[in-house]
KOLFI-931503 format. One record per atom (N, C-alpha, C): y, z, x. Coordinates in steps of 0.001 Angstrom, whole numbers, plus 500000, padded with zeros to 6 digits. Example, Ala and Ser with C-alpha at 12.3 -4.5 7.8 and 13.67 -1.06 7.14 Angstrom:
BEGIN
494310507800513190;495500507800512300;496700507800513200;497750507080512850;498940507140513670;500030507870512900;
END
This chain:
BEGIN
878418774288063969;879207775081063065;878533776755063448;879866777436064258;879413778905064680;878948779797063343;877719780479063503;877729781722062730;877678782610064021;876648783951062839;876702785039063802;875653785730062842;874569786656063739;874023787438062946;873911789078063889;874398790000062561;874318791202063175;872971791693063293;872737792458064753;871525792810064432;871577794749064370;872690795502064800;873045796530064628;874398797367064429;875131797211063757;874495798644062860;873713797756061932;872331798316061513;871471797748060453;872012797807058959;871524796561058283;872253797003056627;871827797787055688;869913797674056431;869686798287054808;869568799569055054;869959800310056260;870011802269056510;871266802627056399;870320803949055405;871664804430054836;871806805540055049;872013806038056545;872523806340057357;873761806805057176;874308808438057248;875644808675056848;875926809089058340;877131808508058658;878087808894060182;879262809565060015;878874810747060624;880088811949060578;881066812119061389;882484811766061330;883254812391062230;884222812968062161;884928813861062674;886206814335062196;887638813745061761;887935814026060500;888858813144060187;890256813003061200;890755811834061930;892020811786061982;891311811582064243;890369811327064503;889421811781065483;888714810221065896;888260809765066527;887609808375066940;886140808572067263;885643807763066184;883920807515066479;883470805815066668;882565805990067627;881919804916067714;880946804443067183;880959803018066561;879659802760065915;879149801489066727;878207801717067387;877088800728068723;877055799194067148;877487798000068154;877760796499067317;876585795417068572;875129795186068070;874464794688068523;874516792997067976;875284791933068007;875429790292067789;874624789649068309;874162788667067674;873887787641068427;875154786100067428;875590785746068502;876640784355067971;875932783117068608;876053782037067536;874991780959067942;876231779860067905;876348779230068406;877067777470068800;879013778303068986;878973779035069648;880591779662070066;881221778408071303;882004777619071142;882733776999071915;883391777884072961;884711778685072390;885259779640072741;885135780414072803;884826781625074102;884633783125073546;885955783615073698;886772783492073280;888486784095073365;888605783984072064;888292783677070944;888713783716069554;887959784520068926;886443784970070434;885773785948068961;886839787483068685;886544787781067592;886937789174067340;886342790088066232;886452791232065882;885436792086065621;886375792333064250;886283792189062591;886735792580061790;886212794107060844;886688794832060744;887136795960060509;887740796154059164;887214796292058264;887665796883057243;887426797854055976;888203798904056524;888390800064056005;888502800565053947;888153801272053498;888312801610052611;889249801496051595;890441801415052343;891851801053051519;892438800162051653;891145798848051901;891802797561052301;892073797347053588;892912798241054230;893094797206055720;892350796986056552;892848795885057093;891544795014057956;892301794706059453;891180795679060247;891605795158061410;890960794693062142;891416792988063652;890950792569064008;890883793446065573;889631793520065869;889519794294067894;888584792871068595;889096792693069638;888994791986070806;888169792504071442;887337791885071417;885627792890072370;886322792242073928;885604793027074481;885905793082075778;884765791531076473;885491791073077789;885100789806077856;883717790078078304;883274791318078950;882111791930079598;880728792411078571;881167792116077302;880305792712076349;879752791019075296;880558790136076132;879506788884075558;879020788831076438;877646788028076206;876822787316077454;875977786171076761;875625785824077696;874799785083077808;873431784650077529;872801784361076414;872139784051075813;870270783432076805;869872784179077208;869019782913077999;867726783551077746;866475782486078640;864862782471078163;864771782496077024;865758781946075497;865206781906074524;864996780643074140;864109779719073416;864229778417072738;864331778176071663;865310777551071504;866392777654070930;866804776284070575;866574775433069633;867425773987069005;868857774142069963;869259775012069483;870968774945070459;871205774590071569;872144774798072072;872951774486073573;872951776094073974;871923776473074871;871881777949075057;873344778337075675;874033777274075783;875629777833076483;876572778031075980;875976777734074496;877008778333073303;876250779602072508;875465779750072739;873940781470072512;875165782977073192;875574783775072689;875950784565073656;875652785656072402;875252786970073148;875287788090072506;875685789534072678;876689789740071401;877128790999071898;877320792119071860;877565792592072548;876858794185072630;878541795057072926;878755796042071912;879862796437072104;880044798056071250;880729798568071109;881132799461070763;882590800046069860;882812799684068324;883388799813067467;883930800949067526;885555801340067335;885954802785067529;886648802636065653;885782803557065184;886998803367063868;887619805217064109;888289804779063097;889714805764063665;890386806065062098;890612807211061053;891563807110060133;892102808016059677;893242808096059495;893854809421059060;894289809298057159;894013808079056908;894673808347055601;893517808837054118;892154808691054350;891467808873053898;890443810284054229;889899810814053413;888678811832053801;887577812376052738;887593811041051888;886039811204051473;885286810061052146;883903810348051981;882394809138052267;882397808079051775;882721806809052902;883178805667051837;882521804509053183;882409803262052507;882012802335053568;883139801939054264;882992801562055876;883302800554056676;882660799266056624;882994798442055994;882597797153056806;882946796987058332;881716795797058474;882198795557060061;881653794449060526;882370792915060506;881878791908060378;882238791011061734;882163789851061747;882993789102063822;883249788182062576;884479787781063657;885744786287062790;886033785558064085;886053784467063945;886985783647064983;888410783746064485;889105783923065573;891285783417065587;891025783051065861;892008781424065403;892048780755065691;893839780021065565;894327781317065580;895764780908065489;896494780426066928;895858781087067850;896745780742068942;896298779092069150;895245778659068506;895178777047069100;895111776310067921;895939776690066617;896237775826065512;897553775568065510;898365775921066688;899712775963066628;900508775955064884;900906775037064235;902156775340063018;901343776255062309;899999775728062465;899886776768060955;899474777824061349;898974778225062846;899308779612063447;900794780612063246;901475779297063274;902920780006063450;903512781108061602;902570779736060795;903023780749059554;901965781639058742;901357782424060217;900204783230060037;901155784449059070;902698784978059220;902883785679058963;903434786078057474;903445784909057282;903792784450055800;902944784551054696;901458784439054923;900732784463053849;900001786047054321;899969786481055725;900005788025055812;900937788662054174;901807788621054799;903359789129053817;903410789031052812;902065787731051598;902465787825050975;900607788842050211;900118788714051010;898881790161050555;898176788731050522;897501787693051060;896769786624051265;896042786688052441;894692786261052640;893617786854053565;894293785713054587;894222785612055916;895112784818056724;894267783567056972;894734782310056860;893971781246057068;893714780815058466;894220781878059609;893825781042060907;892239782299061080;891458783116060601;890566784083060781;889792783375059715;888427782598060427;887446782688059929;886156783324060127;885513783741059546;884758784741059027;883589784128059293;882537784388059891;881221783943060834;880036784491060561;880020785245059677;878635786162059482;879201787042058713;878286787610057373;878565788545056037;878487789912057037;879769790921055843;880137792034056636;878915792742056662;878392793731057494;877791794795057420;878298796460056728;877571797162056124;878661798175055546;878077799553056111;878476800328056663;878500801432057180;879061802737056257;877744803302055989;878305804282054914;879379805269056306;880634806305056508;881025807371056864;881586808080056272;881327809266056874;882382810402056074;882642811495057120;884541811463056782;884987812237057499;885408813876057381;884938814627057990;884946815991057603;886047815985058251;887230817236057346;888194817688057031;888354818303058403;889825818227059407;890109818578060712;889946820236060456;889203821272061224;889236822799061383;890505823301061474;891355824203060589;892344824665061250;892638826310061540;
END
């Protein structure tokens, strides 16, 4: 069973990240992924305050094998994800929490199940081909109004 632990951003830190509304802000992401069989299925899941969810495909260079750690799992299936999550949104301008988590997107490997994904999304239901592998970490962001 695949699982992940997000080391950065820390869930217990009450730091407010400020950025100008409409521009892009980068949030550093550091996570350990255990028992991962296919690295092409890893997605960074970003959930905005307006309930919009975005799946981000990390670069292959952001996934690194975990070396030198003595664990009971096979080291070839343990990875460390070091990436930057880009946050940008123009709808909301108030300080809110953004949820960051990791998921597996198995829509390409599930054949007929992946073909029915659009029907689930159109009905407002969660995508059955996206499997969460960790709890979301809430990051408090505060977009500043655009100076004119």
